[in-house]
C-alpha positions in Angstrom: 151.0 121.9 83.2 147.8 121.8 81.1 147.4 118.1 81.9 147.5 118.7 85.7 145.1 121.6 85.5 142.6 119.5 83.5 142.8 116.7 86.0 142.1 119.2 88.8 139.2 120.5 86.9 137.7 117.0 86.4 138.2 116.2 90.1 136.3 119.3 91.0 133.5 118.4 88.7 133.4 114.9 90.2 133.0 116.5 93.6 130.3 118.8 92.4 128.4 115.9 90.8 128.6 114.0 94.2 127.4 117.1 96.1 124.5 117.6 93.6 123.4 114.0 93.9 123.6 114.1 97.8 121.8 117.4 98.2 119.1 116.9 95.6 115.4 117.1 96.5 114.2 114.7 93.9 115.3 111.5 92.3 115.8 113.1 88.9 118.2 115.7 90.2 120.1 112.9 92.0 120.3 111.0 88.8 121.7 114.1 87.1 124.3 114.4 89.8 125.4 110.8 89.4 125.7 111.3 85.6 127.8 114.5 86.0 130.0 112.5 88.4 130.3 109.6 85.9 131.2 111.8 82.9 133.8 113.7 84.8 135.4 110.6 86.3 136.0 108.8 83.0 138.6 111.3 81.6 140.5 110.9 84.8 140.8 107.1 84.2 142.7 107.6 80.9 146.4 107.0 81.5 149.0 106.7 78.7 151.3 104.8 81.0 148.8 102.0 81.6 147.5 100.0 78.6 144.5 98.7 80.5 143.1 102.2 81.3 141.0 102.3 78.1 139.5 98.9 78.8 138.8 99.9 82.4 137.2 103.1 81.3 134.9 101.3 78.9 133.9 98.7 81.5 133.2 101.4 84.1 131.1 103.4 81.6 129.0 100.4 80.5 128.3 99.3 84.0 127.5 102.7 85.3 125.3 103.5 82.3 123.3 100.3 82.9 122.9 101.2 86.5 121.9 104.8 85.6 119.3 103.5 83.0 117.8 101.1 85.6 117.7 104.0 88.1 116.0 106.4 85.7 113.6 103.7 84.5 112.5 102.9 88.1 112.3 106.7 89.0 109.9 107.2 86.0 107.8 104.3 87.2 107.7 105.7 90.6 106.7 109.2 89.4 103.8 107.6 87.4 102.4 106.1 90.7 103.4 108.4 93.5 104.5 111.9 94.5 107.9 113.7 94.2 109.5 112.5 97.4 112.1 110.1 98.6 109.8 108.1 100.8 108.5 104.9 99.2 106.8 102.7 101.8 103.8 102.0 99.5 105.8 100.4 96.6 108.4 97.9 97.6 109.1 96.6 94.1 110.2 100.0 92.8 112.2 100.5 96.0 114.2 97.3 95.4 114.9 98.3 91.8 116.3 101.6 92.9 118.4 99.9 95.6 119.8 97.4 93.0 120.9 100.2 90.7 122.6 102.1 93.5 124.3 98.9 94.7 125.5 98.2 91.2 127.0 101.7 91.1 128.8 101.2 94.4 130.1 97.7 93.4 128.4 95.7 96.1 127.8 91.9 95.5 126.3 90.3 93.5 126.8 93.3 91.2 130.6 93.4 91.9 132.0 91.8 88.8 133.2 95.0 87.1 134.9 96.4 90.2 138.1 94.4 90.4 138.6 94.5 86.6 138.2 98.3 86.6 140.6 98.7 89.5 143.3 96.7 87.7 143.4 99.3 84.9 143.6 102.4 87.2 146.4 104.2 88.8 146.6 104.2 92.5 145.1 107.7 92.9 142.2 106.9 90.7 141.7 103.6 92.6 141.5 105.6 95.7 138.8 107.9 94.2 136.9 104.9 93.0 137.1 103.1 96.4 136.0 106.1 98.4 134.5 109.2 96.8 132.6 107.2 94.1 130.7 105.4 96.8 129.6 108.4 98.7 126.6 109.5 96.5 125.1 106.0 96.0 125.2 105.2 99.8 123.7 108.6 100.7 120.8 107.8 98.3 120.5 104.3 99.7 120.0 105.8 103.2 116.7 107.2 102.0 115.2 103.9 100.9 117.1 101.3 102.9 115.2 98.0 103.4 116.3 95.9 106.4 115.7 92.4 105.0 117.2 93.2 101.6 120.2 94.9 103.3 120.9 91.9 105.4 121.0 89.6 102.4 123.2 91.9 100.4 125.5 92.5 103.3 126.1 88.8 103.8 126.7 88.3 100.0 129.0 91.3 99.8 131.2 90.3 102.8 131.4 86.7 101.6 132.6 87.8 98.1 135.0 90.4 99.5 136.6 87.9 101.8 136.8 84.8 99.6 137.7 86.8 96.4 140.9 88.1 97.7 142.4 84.8 98.7 144.0 83.8 95.4 145.0 87.3 94.1 148.5 88.4 93.4 147.6 91.9 92.2 147.6 94.5 95.0 144.9 96.5 93.2 142.6 93.5 93.0 143.3 92.8 96.7 142.4 96.3 97.6 139.3 96.0 95.4 138.0 92.8 97.2 138.9 94.5 100.5 136.7 97.5 99.4 133.9 95.1 98.6 134.2 93.5 102.1 134.1 96.9 103.7 131.0 97.8 101.6 129.2 94.9 103.5 130.1 96.5 106.8 129.0 99.9 105.7 125.7 98.5 104.4 125.2 96.8 107.8 125.9 100.1 109.5 123.5 102.0 107.2 120.8 99.5 108.1 121.1 100.5 111.7 122.0 104.2 111.7 122.8 106.7 109.0 125.5 108.5 111.1 127.2 105.2 111.8 128.0 104.3 108.2 129.4 107.9 107.8 131.7 107.3 110.7 132.8 103.9 109.2 133.3 105.5 105.7 135.6 108.2 107.2 137.8 105.7 109.0 137.9 103.5 105.9 138.8 106.3 103.7 141.7 107.4 105.9 143.2 103.9 106.2 142.8 103.2 102.5 144.4 106.6 101.7 147.4 105.8 103.9 148.0 102.4 102.3 147.5 103.5 98.7 149.8 106.5 99.4 152.5 104.0 100.4 151.9 101.9 97.3 151.9 104.9 95.0 155.2 106.4 96.3 156.8 103.0 96.2 155.3 102.0 92.8 154.0 98.7 94.1 151.4 96.9 92.0 152.0 93.2 92.6 152.4 90.7 95.5 156.0 89.8 94.8 157.1 93.5 94.9 156.4 93.6 98.6 159.5 91.6 99.4 161.8 92.9 96.7 165.3 94.2 97.5 164.3 97.8 97.0 162.0 97.9 100.0 163.3 98.8 103.5 162.2 96.9 106.6 160.7 100.1 107.9 158.3 100.2 104.9 157.4 96.5 105.2 156.6 96.9 108.9 154.5 100.1 108.3 152.6 98.3 105.5 151.9 95.3 107.8 150.5 97.6 110.6 148.3 99.6 108.2 147.0 96.4 106.6 146.1 94.9 110.0 144.4 98.2 110.9 142.4 98.1 107.7 141.4 94.6 108.5 140.0 95.7 111.9 142.5 93.9 114.2 142.7 95.4 117.7 144.4 97.4 119.0 144.8 99.3 115.7 142.6 102.3 114.6 140.6 100.2 112.1 139.0 98.2 114.9 137.1 101.3 116.2 134.4 101.6 113.4 133.9 97.8 113.4 133.5 98.0 117.2 130.8 100.6 116.8 129.0 98.6 114.1 129.2 95.4 116.3 127.9 97.2 119.3 124.9 98.7 117.4 124.0 95.5 115.7 124.1 93.6 119.0 121.7 96.2 120.5 119.3 95.7 117.7 119.2 91.9 118.1 121.4 91.1 115.0 123.7 88.6 116.7 123.8 86.2 113.8 124.8 89.0 111.4 127.5 90.1 113.9 128.8 86.5 114.0 128.9 86.3 110.3 130.7 89.6 109.9 133.4 88.7 112.3 134.0 85.3 110.7 134.3 86.7 107.2 136.6 89.4 108.4 139.0 86.8 109.8 139.4 85.4 106.2 140.2 89.0 105.1 142.8 89.2 107.8 144.2 85.9 106.6 145.2 87.2 103.1 146.4 90.5 104.7 148.7 88.4 107.0 149.8 86.3 104.1 151.2 89.3 102.3 152.7 90.8 105.5 154.4 87.6 106.7 155.8 86.9 103.2 157.3 90.3 102.9 158.7 90.3 106.5 160.1 86.7 106.6 161.6 86.1 103.2 165.4 86.7 103.4 166.6 89.6 101.6 169.7 91.8 101.5 169.8 95.6 101.6 172.4 97.3 99.5 174.9 99.7 101.1 174.0 102.4 98.7 170.3 102.6 99.7 168.9 106.0 100.9 169.4 107.0 104.5 166.3 105.9 106.4 166.3 108.8 108.7 166.3 111.4 106.0 163.8 109.6 103.7 160.6 111.6 103.1 158.8 108.4 102.2 159.8 106.6 105.3 158.6 109.6 107.4 155.2 109.3 105.8 155.2 105.6 106.6 156.0 106.3 110.2 153.3 108.9 110.5 150.7 106.5 109.1 151.8 103.8 111.4 151.6 106.1 114.4 148.1 107.0 113.5 147.1 103.3 113.2 148.7 102.4 116.5 147.6 105.3 118.7 144.3 106.1 117.0 142.2 103.5 118.8 143.2 104.5 122.4 142.6 108.1 121.5 139.3 107.6 119.9 138.2 105.3 122.8 139.0 107.9 125.4 137.2 110.6 123.4 134.2 108.3 123.0 133.9 107.6 126.8 134.4 111.3 127.6 131.5 112.4 125.4 
C-alpha cells in the first residue's frame, strides 16, 4: 500500500516538473523543472524484480545530469550576452548548444546511446513514461529555438538510427526503444514545420505506444521468442500485429494519419527529399515489425484445451478494443479532418 502511494506521488511530481518546464518564462525556470522531473523519475525506475534497474537508473542519471549541465552552462553564457527571453536569433552557437542538450535529454541521435540500454532495465510502465512523458518538456523547449538546417540533419540521423538499430534486436524493449527513436525523427520534422503538428503526432504516438505496451505488460512479454509461445492465443497475436502495423504508419491503420499530416506539410514547404527519406526509412521499421508479426503468426503451435475462454477474457477484450481503434481510427479521423 505504501509502495503504491509513493509511486503515485513520484508520478505526480514528474508531471509537475514537466508542467513547470513547459510553462516557465525563463530558461533557468525550465532547467529547474527538468531537474525536478529527473529527480522524481529516478525512484520510479527502481524495481526489485529487475536486476538491471539499478544500472538503468545510474545510466539515466549520468546522461540527464550531463545534458542538464550543458543546458545550464549554455543558459549562463546566453544571459551574459543577451536578455531574459527565449528568442535567440543573434547568437546561433548558444542556440545549437541548447538544442544539443535538449536532444540528448529526449534520446535523439546521435545522442541516443543511453536510451535502449536504459529501456532494457525498466518495467513496461516506466518504459512507457520514458518513451512519452519524458519527451514532452524537451520538445516543448525545442519549439522555442528550433533551427531548420540543424533539425533536418538531426531528423535524418535519428530516423536512420531508429530504423537500422532495431533490425537485429530480440528484446522487445529495445525494439520499442529504437521505434521511439525513429518516431523522434518524425516529431522533429513536424516541429520544424509547425508546433501544433508535432503535438498531434505526439498524441497519436503516445496512444499507439500505450496500447502495445499495455498488451506486453498484461501478457508479461519481454523477448522476441515469447511472441510465438504456447501461452499466447491467436487473438492476441493478431491484435499485436495490427497495433504494430499501426505504429509503423501502414495505411489504412490509425498510425498513418499523423505521418500523412507530416508528409503533407513537408511537401507544401518544399521538403520533398526529406519526405522521401522519411518514407524509405519507415519501410525498414515496418520490416522488423512484420518480421515479429509473421514469425508469431506462422510458426506452428498448439493451444491447450485448458486455456482460458477467449470470450470471457478481460485481456483479450482489451486487445480487441485496441485493434478496433487502430482499424477504425483512420477513417474516422479522415472524415473529421475534411469536415472541419
